[in-house]
N, C-alpha and C positions, 0 to 999 in steps of 0.2 A: 681304593679310588672313590670310596663312598663320599668323602668330603668334596671332591671335585665334581661328582655328579650332582650333589646337593647345591653347590655353587652355581652350576649351569641352570638347574631347575629354579633356583632363587632369582637369577637374572631374568629367566623367561617369564616367571610370574610377575616380576616388577614391570615388565613391558606389556604383558597381556592383560593384567587385571584392570588398568585404567581404561583400555579399549573396551573390554567386556562391560565395565560399569557404564561407559558412555552409551553402548548399544542398548543395555537394559533400560537406562533412564530415558533414552530417546524413544524407545519402543512403547513406553507407557503412554496411554491415552485415557482420557476420562470417558468411561463407557456411557453410551446413551441408552435410554429405555427402549425396549423392543416390544413388539406386540404381545409376546409371551411373558413379558416381565423379566427375561434373561438378558444380561449384559454381554455384548460381544464387541470385539475389536476388529474393525474392518479397515486395514490399510488401504489407502487410495491407490497406491502403486506398489504392489508386492513384486519382489524380484528375487531370484535365487541368490543365496549367500555368495559373495565374492564377485557378482557380476557388476556391481556399481557401488561406490562408496555411500555410506549412510549419510543423508543430508538433513541435518536438523533445520537448516535455513529453509529448505524446500517445504518441510512440514509447517514451519511457522508462517511461510507465505501462503500456504493452502488454508491455514486457519484464519489468516487475515482476509482472504478472498471469500470465505464462506463462514462468517462468524456464527456461532451458535446463539440461541436466545439467551438473554441474561437471566440470572437467577435460577429458580427451580422450574422444571418443566414436568407437567403431568402426562404420563403416557401409560395406557393400559392399566390404570389404577395404581401404578407404582410411581414413586418419585424418582426422577433421574437427575443427578447433579450436573449442572452445566458450568464450565469455567467462566469466571468473570475476568475479562481482559481489560486492564486499565488503559485509558486512552491518553492520560496525561502524567505529570510527575507524581511520585509518591508523596502523600501528605501525612502530616503528623496526626496520630490518633488522639482523641480526647482533647483536642485543642479547639476552643471556640472560634479561633481565627484560622481554622484549617484551610479555608479557601485562599488565604494569602500567605500561608506558611509552607515553604518547601523544605524538605529534609534532604540533606546531602547523603547520598548513598554511595558506598565504596564500589569501585569498579570490580565487576566479576570477570573481566577479561584477564587472561594469563599475561603476566609481564612479558614485554618483548625481549628483554635481556636481563642479566643479573643486576645491572645498575638500576633499572626501573623497579625491580623487586626490592632492592635495598632502600630506594627512595621512599617506598610506601611504609617502611618500618623504622625510619629515624624517629626517635622519641625523646631524646634528651633536650633540656632547655638550651637554646642557642646562646653562644657567646658572641658579642659584637664589640670587639676591642681592636685597638691599633695592632696588637700582636697578631691577631687573626688575619688582618688585612696584609700585614707584612709577610706572613707565611703563604698566603694566597699568591701574592705577587712573586714570591720566590719561586714557586712552582710554575706560574704562568710564564716566567722569563726563562725557564729551563724545560721546554716541552719534551726534549729527547730523554732527559733523566726521568721525567714523569712517565713517559711511555714505557721505558725499560722496567720501571718499578711495577706498573700496571700489568705488563706482560708476564712478569714473574708471578704476580698474584693470581693470574688466571688459572694456575694449576691447583691452587689451594682454596680460593675464596668461596667457591660454591659450597664446599664442605663446611667451612666456618659459618657461612650464612645459615646453612641448614641447622647447625648446632645451636646458634644464637636464637633462631626462631623456635626450635624445639624447647628451649628453656624459657622462652618468653622474655628474653632480654632485649634492651634497646639495640637497634642495629648498629649504633655507633661503636659498640664493643667489637664488632667485626673489623673495625678500622685500626685497632691497636697494633697489629703487625706492620702496618704501613709506617707507624711511628717508631716502633721498637727495632725492627730489622730491615725495613724496606722490602719485606717479604723475601728475604734471602735466608733460607733455612740453615745455611752454613755460616751465618754471621756470628762472630765472636767478639765481644766487647773487650776493652782493656782490662776489665775486672773479671773476665772469664765467664760472663753471661753468654748463653748460647741458644741458637734456634730461632724460629719465627717469633716466639713470645719472650725470648731473652731471659731464661731462668738461670739464676745463679746455681752453682753446684749444690750447696746445702739446701736451698729452696726446692730444687728439683727432687732431692731425696725425700724431703718432707711431704712431697706429693707423689711419692712412689715412682718417680722417673728414674729408671735404672741407669747407672753410669759405671761401666766396667771396661775390661780390656776389649770387649767385643762389640759394644754398642753404647750409644748415648741417647737415652729416650728424651732428653730435652730437645733434641732435633727431630724426634718422631712427630710427624704431622698430626696423627690421630691422638696420641698420648699427650703431647704438649698442649694441644688445643683443649682437650678435656680438662687438663690440670689448670690451665690459665682461666678458663671459664669458671671452674670451681673456686679458684682464688678470688676472682673478681666478684662473684656472687657473695662470697664470704665478706669481702670488704664492703660491699653495698649493704649487707645486713648490719655491719658494724657502724657505718656512718649514715645510712639512710639517704645518701646523696651520691649520684653517679660521678659527678665531677670530683668530689672528695675521694671516692673510691679509686678513680683513675690517678689522682695525685698520690694516694697511698701505694698504688701499684708501682709507681716510679720512685717515690721518696721513702716509702716504708710507713706502715700504719702507726708505728710508735711516734714518729716525727709529726705526722698529721694530728694525732691525738694531743700531743704536747702543744702544737701551734694553736689548736682550738681552745685548750685550757688557758693558754696565755691571753688569747683575745677575750675570752669570757671574763677573766680576772680584770682586764682593762676596760670592760664594758664595750668592746668592739664586736663587729659582726663575725660570724663563724663560717661564712661561705668560702668557696674556692678563691674568689677574687679578694677576700678580706684578709687572708692569712699571709704571713711572711714565710717565704720559702725560697729555696735555691733557684737560680736562673733556669736550670734544666726543667725543674718541676713547674715553674711559672710559665714556661713555654709549652709544656706537655699537652694540656688540654687545648690551647689555641692551635697547636699543630694538627691535632685531631679534628678540630672544628674546621680548619682550612681544608683538609681533605674531604670532609663531609660537604662543604660548600662547593668544591670542585665537582663532586659527584652529583649534587643536586642540580647545579646549573653551570655546566662547563662552558656553555656559549657566552655567559656573562664575562668570562675571562679569556675568551677566544681560544679555548682548549677543545680538542677533539679526543675524547676518550676512546681507546681501542675497545671494540665490542667484546664482551664476555657473555657467552651463551648461558641461559638459565637451565643448565643441565650438568650432571656430574662430569668432571674431567677424568676421574680415576675410579676404579673399583678395587675392592679388597679381595685377596685370594688367600685361602687358608692352606698352610703347608702341613703335611703329615710327617715329613722327614727332612733331614738336613739337605741343603742344596747349594751348589755353587752359584754365585752371582752371575758368572759368565754363562752358565747354562740357562738361567732365567732369562737373561737378555737375548740369548740365541733363540730360544723357543718362543719368546714373546715378540721377537722382531723389534726390539728397542735397543738403543745403544746403552752401554754401561753407564755413561754419563747421565742419560735421561732416566735410567733406573734410579740412580742415586739422588736425582732431584726430587723424586717422589718418596724415596726411602733414605733420607739423609742421615738417619741414625746409624746406618751401616756403612762403614768405610773399610770393611774387611772382605776378603774374597768368598767367605762362607756365611750362609744364614743358618742359624741353629734353630730348628723347629721348637725345641724345648724352651728357648728363651724368647723367640719371636715367631709365633705361629702364623702371623699375618703379614703379607706384603701388599704394596699398592702398585697397580699397573694402569696405564691409560685404558679407558673403558673398553674399546674394541680389542686391544691387545690382551686384556685379561682373559677374555673368552678364548682367544687363539692360544694363549699359553696353556690353559687348562686342557684344551683338546689335544695339543701336541704332547703335553706331559703324560697324558694317559697312554699315548702310543710310544713313548720313549722307552727304549730297551736297555740303554746303557746305564752306568752309575749316575746317581744324582749328585754326589759330592766326591771331590778329590782331595779335600782338606778335612782335618779333624783337630780337636784340641788335645794337647799333651801337657801334663803337669810335670815340671822339673822335679825329679825325685831327690836331688841333692844339689848343693851349690856347684855351679860349673860356669865356665866362660861361655860367652855367646858363640865363639868359634867352635867349642866342643859340642854345644847343642846343635849347631848347624851340621857339623860332621856326622853326628849320630843319625840325622835324618836325610843324609845325602843331599843337602841343600847348601848353596853358597851362603856365606855369612851375610853378604850384602842383601840377598833376597830375604833371609830370615829377619833381618832388621827392618826391611821395607814393609813386609807383611804385618809385622807386629809392632811397628812404630817404636823400635828400640833406638834411643839416641846414640849417636856415634861415640859420645864421651863415655858411655856405660860399657864396661867390659865384662861384668860379672852378673850372673842370674842367681837369685836365691832360691832355695828349696820352696816349692809351693807355687812358683811362677807358672802361669798358664799361657802356653804359646799355641798359635796355629801352625801346624806342620802338615806335610803331604800325608794323605791317608794311605796306609799299607793294605795290601790285599787281605792280610790276616786280621785286619781290624776294620770291620765294616759297620760297627755299632755307631749309632748317632750319639752326639754329645749329650750327657745327662743334664737335667735341669739345674742341679746345684753348681755345676761348672759353667753352664751357659749363663747363669745369673750372677755368679760370683767370681768369675775369672779376673785375675789381677796380674800385672807385670811388676814384679818385685826386683829391683835392681840393687846392686851393691855386693859387698863381700859378707860372708857369714860371720867373720870376726870383726866387722866394723864397716860402716858405710864408706864407699869409695867417694872420691870427689865428684860432686854433682849427682850422687845416687839418691834414691828415695829413702826416707827415714825408715827405721826399723819398725816392725809391727809389735805392739804390746797387747798381751792378753789380760783381761780382767774379768771378774765375776760380779754380776749385779743381782740383787734380790728384788723380785717382783713385789711391788706394793699394791695396795688396794686401788682398783681403778686403772691400773696400768694395762696398756695394750701393746701389741708388737709394734704398731705404727708409732705410738708415743715413745717407746723405748728406743726405736731406731732413730727418731728425730733427736732424742736427748743425747744419744751417743754418736750422732753424725755417721750412721751406717745405714745400709739398706735393709728393708724388711726381708728380702730374699736371703741376704747373707746371714741375718739373725736366725732365720729358719734353718739354713744349711749348717751353721756352726753347732746348733743344738738339736739337730735331727727332728725338727718339729714338722708336723704335717700342715698343709695349708689351712685346715679348719681347726687346728689345735687351739685349745682354750688355756690361757695362763692362770695359774693358781697363786694366790697371795703367799709369799714366802718361797716361791720357786726360785732356784738359782740358775741364771743363764750365763753362758760364756759369750764374751764380746771381744772381738779382735779389732784393734785400731792402730793406725800408724801413729808413731810417737807424737808427731806434731799435732795431729788431730786430737789425740787423747789429752794433751796438755791444754789445748784450747777449750775442750769440753769441760775440763776440770776447773779452769780459771774463769769461764764465762759466768756472768751474773745469771741468776735464776730467771726463767721466762715468767711472764705474767700468767695469770690463771686462764686467760682467754686461749682457746684452742686455735685461734687464728693467728697467734703471734708467730712470725716466721723466723725470728732470730733473737738473740740476746739484745737487750736495749743498748743501742750504740751510744758512744760518748760524743759523737759529732755527726753533723749532717753527711760528711764524706763517708764515715763508717756506715751510716745508714744506707747510703746509696750502694755501697759495696756488699753489705751483708743482708739487708732487710728486704730488698725489692729486686725484681728482675731489671737490672740496670739497662738503660736505654742504649742500644748499640748504634743509634742514629747520631753519629758525631762527625764533626768535620774531618776527622782523621780516617773515616771509613768511607770509601768511595761509593759503596753500595747503598748507603743511607740516603744520599742525595738531599740532605736537609741542611739548613743554615742555622747557625747559632745567633740568636737575637738577644743582645744584652738588655737586661732590665735595669733601668736607672732608678 
């Protein structure tokens, strides 16, 4: 339980340290000279700790009522420093016109809510176009849709704002999930992009977002946010312009680069508004600008934004062992539905500590969960992972574990049309008393559902797996090899028994397992450019680029959660 104790201590420190700092800073006073030349601090109204709240305002009022002499004061042969309290606005130093030049000073007051905090950090150049105004009016005419989207964002937005500020990025970046998914972490686009930031499967793997039988990190709030900000920073370094970086996030960096080259060759401008691009990308930045304008000045459009507090909605909890989702929900006093809203990467009844050591819970419920888990005497998990030793039917696998076939299919998302399981398939099954060990890391990170017959794929079954061997070349890394062969780093380690800190050697031979369709795509795809930021093979059309090279926007008219309109560009 050491980790739980550490989590509680960490939460306590996060709450106590700011208070302690305020007390220390507030208690500091400029010492005056004494007859003996010793400096002493004489509080005017000393009170026992806890009898009354510390009042900085009272101290400032006292200082105003009894101002000290300005400048330096001689006392007892020693110089005592006296504070100089300005009586007017701050003036620019070294300016000959200082008497008439006032410097704007940023407010030191804490923002009232998260919206005000965001307003202070918007930094991208504004777009003022008809498309922006059309998207503003679209939201203004649908206040209920806007309210639902904002309420969904309230669970995740504080964390995203914190990360954007920590990296020193413009606050507009935090608005991207409004455009991509309408802040629905379960959103899936027609081209299979998923999560708040709408990562395509291959793109997610290139940013180490695990996708297997047990979880999809493209939907993970923390992991996907980190990956999306990494990618946006990379695009900004590539183009040196945030509007072009956002266009590349939607359209693909290869397409944006080609559009820039075409305009240069024609002697045209190379800014966002100058380039020829698909309608979706042409509307992308205007949609984001419209959301920014609504946050900046909702009154102008007659909109009342729901308040979002400037404080965390959730806290992270580290798990030491496998645990049932139902037990987490029970101990934390949250519904399973609410748990999945904060942990959308998990749609299975079991959380495997080896694969996902951290879960998110509402702030107050996180502490309650840790306290109750320490006192919990029963088992943590009633499910475990089981690898099918040989090809068998779904019914046979269910019978082996005293489970109905319908329940086995439901828990493991096995489609009804599939009747056969191939050897190596990993299933969640009830945990037996004789098997209490937690699921090991290589299974938690590499579990797959392999459907079909051993002698050939059944109708609708997944393609066969093909094994190949690759030779490590100079400069190769596990991440680069994983991207090249469209597999995960964790699987590459598992197949070759590599430790997490293993170093590859030039000439080393590694085993790679791929589904036949993925292997054929990898073999036929054109070579990537030398840039490490290239997300996929160069597409042959803008449609391919939208599907392969970028996190496709899930905000489409076919998706009710997006609540966005399509505005045709003429």
